C-alpha positions, 0 to 999 in steps of 0.5 A, spaced: 487 534 478 490 533 470 490 526 469 494 527 462 500 529 466 500 524 472 499 517 468 502 514 462 496 512 458 497 508 451 491 510 447 492 504 442 485 503 439 486 495 439 491 490 440 488 483 437 491 476 436 488 470 434 490 463 437 487 459 432 485 452 434 486 453 441 481 451 447 483 458 450 483 458 458 483 464 462 490 462 465 492 462 457 489 468 455 492 472 461 499 469 459 498 472 452 495 478 455 502 480 458 506 479 452 500 484 449 501 489 454 509 489 454 508 491 446 505 497 448 511 499 453 518 503 450 522 497 451 518 491 450 524 486 451 526 488 458 519 487 461 518 483 467 511 482 470 509 481 477 502 479 479 498 479 473 490 477 473 484 478 470 477 481 473 472 478 469 466 483 468 461 480 462 461 473 458 457 473 452 457 466 449 464 463 449 467 471 449 469 473 456 470 481 457 473 485 463 480 488 465 487 485 465 491 488 472 498 487 474 505 489 475 510 491 470 517 493 470 521 495 464 526 500 461 525 507 460 527 511 454 534 512 458 535 505 459 534 505 466 528 500 469 522 504 472 521 499 478 515 495 478 508 499 477 501 497 476 497 497 470 490 496 468 488 495 461 481 493 457 481 485 456 477 480 452 478 473 450 474 467 447 475 460 447 476 459 440 483 464 441 481 471 439 484 476 444 484 483 445 487 489 449 486 496 449 487 502 453 493 500 457 494 505 463 500 505 467 501 507 474 504 514 476 511 514 477 515 519 481 510 524 479 504 521 483 499 526 486 495 524 492 489 526 495 487 528 502 486 521 504 493 519 501 491 515 495 494 516 488 490 518 482 491 512 479 489 508 485 483 512 486 480 512 479 483 506 476 485 500 481 480 501 487 473 498 486 476 495 479 482 491 480 481 490 487 475 492 492 475 499 495 477 499 502 471 501 506 472 506 512 471 502 519 464 502 522 464 506 528 460 502 533 454 506 537 455 505 545 448 505 548 448 509 555 442 506 559 440 509 565 440 504 571 434 503 575 434 505 582 430 501 587 426 504 592 427 501 599 424 503 606 429 506 610 433 502 615 431 502 622 436 507 626 442 504 630 445 506 636 451 510 635 458 506 636 463 508 641 469 510 638 475 505 638 482 508 639 487 505 635 494 506 634 497 510 628 500 505 624 507 506 622 508 509 615 509 503 610 516 502 607 517 505 600 518 499 595 523 500 589 519 501 583 524 498 577 525 502 571 522 500 565 527 499 559 527 504 554 525 503 547 530 502 542 530 507 537 532 508 530 538 513 530 542 516 524 540 518 517 535 515 512 532 516 506 524 517 505 522 514 498 515 514 499 509 516 503 502 512 502 496 510 505 496 503 502 499 498 507 500 493 501 503 499 497 508 501 502 510 493 503 511 492 496 516 498 495 520 496 501 520 489 498 523 492 492 528 496 496 530 489 500 531 485 493 536 490 490 540 490 496 538 496 500 536 496 507 529 498 508 523 499 513 516 502 514 513 506 519 506 508 520 502 514 523 495 516 523 494 511 517 500 514 513 505 509 511 512 512 510 518 507 507 525 509 508 532 506 506 537 506 511 538 507 517 545 510 515 551 512 520 552 519 517 548 524 512 553 523 507 552 516 506 544 517 506 545 522 500 550 517 497 544 512 498 539 517 495 543 518 489 544 510 488 536 509 488 535 515 483 540 512 478 538 505 479 531 505 480 528 511 478 526 513 485 526 520 488 526 521 496 529 526 501 534 525 507 531 525 514 533 524 521 532 517 522 526 516 527 523 523 525 
């Protein structure tokens, strides 16, 4: 996979500022770091941030070194918002007020490529194991099969044969009516699929983003893959109109499908 065509990497050698005379805390450094990340975007004034946090890897004296991780939404070169995307940057600060940010890497947008496990290049290389713990595959429990011991007992004494007792043939039981289980309500109509990911939190984040913009949204899961939909809509024409609106306002691409497929 060619990362140069998949990620936005702002190869700034260094953004450094100084807060002279300040006893800088990590929270203060993170707030200032957000401004420094915004300055590397195409439209810094439009940048809004979601969750932003520091992962500290090393401390030398009063200087702290690690990564600045978070989510940012800003305008692109066409004037439209890109939607919230994750970013990772090298980050350091000192108690005396020196802050540095370098190599800001922004998550792929609609050009994201996924591996066979359904994980994007950004998440696999830059996020998992660095900003958040890498998910571990569920352990397979081993079932021990024990052979039961068969007790050896003496043979029972012979018994006298019992005379057969004649009995009347019982009447066949009345057939009881079995109530029919109510059928499960299924989603019908047309929907717009905007994402298919292996990360449940990522799918929930995209769904919440659609909800906050006023679009109906829901998530389905099968075989460890989470699909995010906008809809459902009564007709295909309404779904196609919704897709055009998502592409125009949120820079999201998708496909129109039968709801429930």
